[in-house]
C-alpha positions in Angstrom: 240.4 -1.9 27.9 241.3 -2.7 24.3 241.4 0.0 21.7 243.2 0.8 18.4 244.2 4.1 16.8 242.8 5.7 13.7 244.5 6.5 10.5 247.3 9.0 11.1 247.9 11.7 8.5 251.5 13.0 8.4 252.4 10.6 11.1 255.1 8.0 11.7 255.7 5.0 13.9 252.7 5.2 16.2 249.5 3.3 16.2 247.2 2.2 18.9 246.0 -1.4 18.5 242.8 -3.3 18.9 243.4 -6.2 21.2 241.0 -8.8 19.8 239.8 -12.2 21.1 242.5 -12.1 23.9 244.7 -14.2 21.6 248.3 -13.5 22.3 250.6 -13.6 19.3 254.2 -14.6 19.4 256.4 -11.5 19.3 258.0 -11.1 15.9 261.8 -11.6 15.7 263.7 -9.9 12.9 267.0 -11.2 11.8 268.9 -8.7 9.7 271.2 -10.2 7.1 274.9 -9.3 7.3 275.8 -7.1 4.4 279.1 -7.8 2.6 281.7 -5.2 1.7 280.4 -4.8 -1.8 276.9 -3.8 -0.6 278.4 -1.4 1.9 280.6 0.2 -0.7 277.6 0.6 -3.1 275.7 2.5 -0.3 278.7 4.8 0.3 279.0 5.5 -3.4 275.3 6.0 -4.0 275.2 9.3 -2.2 271.9 8.2 -0.5 271.7 10.0 2.9 268.8 9.0 5.1 269.9 11.3 7.9 267.3 13.9 8.9 263.7 14.6 9.5 260.9 12.5 7.8 257.2 12.9 7.5 254.6 10.5 6.2 251.4 8.4 6.7 250.8 5.2 8.4 247.6 3.3 7.7 246.0 0.4 9.5 243.3 -2.1 8.6 239.7 -1.5 9.7 238.4 -2.3 13.1 235.5 -1.0 15.2 235.8 1.7 17.9 238.8 3.6 16.8 239.5 6.8 18.8 240.1 10.0 16.7 242.7 12.7 17.0 242.8 16.4 16.5 245.4 17.8 14.0 247.0 14.4 13.2 249.5 16.1 10.9 251.1 17.8 14.0 251.2 14.8 16.3 254.9 14.0 16.4 258.4 14.5 15.2 260.8 11.8 13.8 264.5 11.7 13.1 266.6 9.0 11.3 270.3 8.5 11.8 272.3 6.5 9.2 275.9 5.2 9.7 276.9 3.0 6.8 274.1 0.5 6.4 272.8 0.9 10.0 269.9 3.1 10.8 268.6 4.2 14.1 265.9 6.7 15.0 263.4 8.1 17.5 260.0 9.7 17.4 258.1 11.8 19.9 254.3 11.9 19.7 252.3 14.6 21.4 248.6 14.3 20.4 245.1 15.3 21.5 242.1 13.1 21.1 239.0 14.7 19.5 236.1 16.1 21.6 238.4 16.8 24.6 238.8 13.2 25.3 242.4 13.5 26.5 246.0 13.4 25.3 248.6 10.9 24.2 252.4 11.1 24.5 255.0 8.6 23.4 258.7 8.4 22.9 259.8 5.4 20.8 263.1 4.1 19.3 263.6 2.0 16.2 266.5 0.5 14.3 267.1 -0.9 10.8 269.5 -2.1 8.1 269.6 -0.3 4.7 271.0 -2.1 1.6 270.6 0.7 -0.8 267.2 -0.5 -2.0 265.3 -1.5 1.1 265.3 -0.4 4.8 264.6 -3.4 7.0 262.9 -1.6 9.8 262.1 -2.6 13.4 260.7 -0.9 16.5 262.8 -1.8 19.5 261.3 -0.1 22.5 258.9 2.5 23.9 260.9 4.8 26.2 258.1 7.0 27.6 254.3 7.0 27.6 251.4 9.0 28.9 247.7 8.8 28.1 244.6 10.5 29.5 242.1 9.0 27.0 238.7 9.0 28.7 237.3 6.4 26.3 239.5 3.6 27.7 242.6 2.7 29.6 246.1 1.5 28.7 246.0 2.1 25.0 248.9 0.4 23.2 251.2 1.3 20.3 252.2 -1.3 17.7 255.8 -2.5 17.7 256.2 -2.6 14.0 258.5 -4.3 11.5 258.6 -3.6 7.8 260.7 -3.9 4.6 260.5 -0.3 3.3 261.3 0.2 -0.4 263.5 3.2 -1.1 262.9 5.4 -4.2 263.3 8.9 -5.4 260.3 10.9 -6.8 260.5 14.5 -8.0 263.9 14.7 -6.2 262.5 13.6 -2.9 263.5 10.5 -0.9 260.7 8.1 -0.1 260.3 4.9 2.0 257.2 2.7 1.6 256.1 -0.7 2.6 253.6 -2.9 4.5 254.0 -3.3 8.3 253.0 -5.9 10.8 253.5 -5.9 14.6 252.3 -6.6 18.1 251.1 -4.5 21.1 254.0 -3.1 23.1 252.4 -4.3 26.4 250.5 -7.5 25.7 252.2 -8.9 22.6 248.8 -9.2 20.9 248.8 -9.1 17.1 248.1 -5.7 15.5 246.0 -5.2 12.5 248.6 -4.6 9.8 248.9 -1.6 7.5 251.2 0.5 5.3 254.0 3.0 6.0 254.7 5.8 3.6 257.5 8.2 4.5 259.1 11.2 2.8 262.3 13.0 3.8 261.8 16.7 4.6 263.9 19.1 2.6 266.7 20.5 4.8 265.8 24.1 3.9 262.2 23.5 4.9 263.4 21.7 8.1 265.5 24.7 9.1 262.6 27.1 8.4 260.1 25.1 10.4 262.6 24.1 13.1 261.0 20.8 14.2 262.2 18.9 17.3 264.9 16.4 16.3 266.5 13.2 17.5 269.4 15.1 19.0 267.2 16.9 21.6 267.4 15.6 25.2 263.7 15.6 25.9 264.0 14.6 29.5 266.6 17.2 30.3 264.4 19.9 28.6 261.4 18.9 30.7 263.2 18.8 34.0 263.7 22.6 34.1 260.8 22.9 36.6 262.4 20.7 39.3 265.6 20.4 41.3 266.7 16.8 41.9 269.7 15.8 44.0 270.8 12.2 44.6 267.5 10.7 43.4 265.5 13.0 45.7 263.3 15.8 44.3 264.1 18.9 46.3 262.0 21.7 44.7 259.4 22.3 42.0 259.1 25.9 40.6 260.8 27.2 43.7 258.6 25.3 46.2 260.0 22.8 48.6 259.1 19.1 48.3 258.1 17.1 51.4 259.5 13.7 52.3 256.6 12.1 50.5 255.4 8.5 50.2 256.6 5.4 48.3 254.6 3.1 46.1 256.0 -0.3 44.9 254.4 -1.4 41.6 254.7 -4.6 39.5 254.2 -3.1 36.1 255.9 -0.4 34.0 252.5 0.8 33.0 250.3 2.2 35.8 247.1 4.1 36.1 246.8 7.1 38.3 243.4 8.2 39.6 243.1 11.6 41.4 240.0 12.9 43.2 238.8 14.7 46.3 238.2 12.0 48.9 236.6 14.5 51.4 234.1 17.2 50.7 234.5 19.4 47.7 236.1 22.6 49.0 237.4 24.1 45.7 241.0 22.7 45.7 242.8 23.4 42.4 245.9 21.3 41.7 248.4 20.3 39.0 250.2 17.0 38.8 253.8 16.7 37.7 255.0 13.2 36.7 258.6 12.5 35.7 259.3 15.9 34.2 256.0 16.6 32.6 252.8 18.3 33.7 250.2 15.6 33.2 247.3 17.6 34.7 247.1 21.4 35.0 244.8 23.7 37.0 242.4 20.9 37.8 239.5 21.6 40.2 239.2 18.5 42.4 235.8 16.8 43.0 234.5 13.3 43.6 235.0 12.4 40.0 238.2 10.5 39.3 240.6 12.0 36.7 242.6 9.1 35.2 246.0 9.1 33.6 248.1 6.2 32.3 251.8 6.6 32.7 255.1 4.7 32.2 257.6 3.8 34.9 261.2 4.4 33.6 263.8 1.7 34.0 267.6 1.9 33.8 267.7 5.6 34.6 269.5 7.8 37.1 266.4 9.8 37.7 263.6 8.7 40.1 260.1 8.0 39.1 257.7 10.3 41.0 254.4 12.2 41.0 254.1 15.7 42.6 251.0 17.4 43.9 251.2 21.1 43.2 248.6 23.4 44.8 247.2 26.5 43.1 245.1 27.5 46.1 244.2 26.3 49.6 240.5 25.7 49.0 238.0 26.5 51.8 239.8 24.1 54.2 243.6 24.3 54.0 245.8 22.6 53.0 245.1 21.4 49.5 244.4 17.7 49.7 244.0 15.0 47.0 243.6 11.3 47.0 245.7 9.4 44.5 245.0 5.7 43.6 247.9 3.8 42.0 246.8 0.8 39.9 249.4 -1.4 38.4 246.9 -4.0 37.0 247.4 -6.3 40.0 246.7 -4.2 43.0 245.4 -0.7 43.9 247.1 1.5 46.4 245.6 4.8 47.7 247.6 7.7 49.0 246.6 11.1 50.3 248.8 14.0 49.4 248.8 17.5 51.0 250.2 20.7 49.5 250.1 24.4 50.2 251.5 27.5 48.4 255.0 26.9 49.8 255.4 23.1 49.8 254.4 20.3 47.5 253.9 16.6 48.2 255.2 13.6 46.3 255.0 9.9 45.7 258.1 8.0 44.6 257.6 4.8 42.6 259.7 1.6 42.8 259.3 -1.1 40.2 259.3 -4.6 41.6 261.3 -6.9 39.3 
């Protein structure tokens, strides 16, 4: 399904796109000019330090059917790192859609070149993704590029400019917009203590599980069974969970790649749907764990899981009790 995000207040580097007319655009290539020694020396002597936490607003042109978010000002954290004229960065988005329509999570990396006046900015990859939006499936973020003008106002650093881009899955053209960023005062940053670029998010999330040699051994002290394997052809997959037998009061949680993507959910015939991202080039496995909170009327706790990679649908039945959890491991077919 094809949807786009709304205006994001106090947000940076994340926009859902409207995939219109099924017209695929050619992905934008950015060629950063090589800076000579004089420019680099000017940057060093200028005292401009882009390192740190930034906040801001990203706008996007109008389109019909935009989903809306709760508390857009608290959706994510962003950090910039500068070394000479080179800039890198990462943001983490953790947002809720309005009217209890689900959640959105992203991790995204970007790079750029700063010449003292302009930051030539470019998104390079999405590194993690999870969406439970009930209004549609497989929402996309825009892979943006922009020439952001640098200026100082009232002692604060600002970066502003128009952006254009394409959908991170399909390559379809995004409706363009504006980026307006402001560097957070270090004293305010220390007081508010936001999550920063230096945090190892995956390691922090993995505190609930024990993994040895690519095998998940335990979750919250419970053993993990041998489990099942699902081979998929896309990094972006949809998971559907439901009770395939009679409703007997089973309550479950789902744990995917270090994150609880569903908590204390009472199973019934209705499918709960989550879009997730298969990690590549990692020493950690891709997996989904069924964690039981009760045994229902008929033990054990049983759930049907449908794995949809856009080309085929595979159904698995997982069983769990209060001492052991079940698991699916995912292999990405190249």
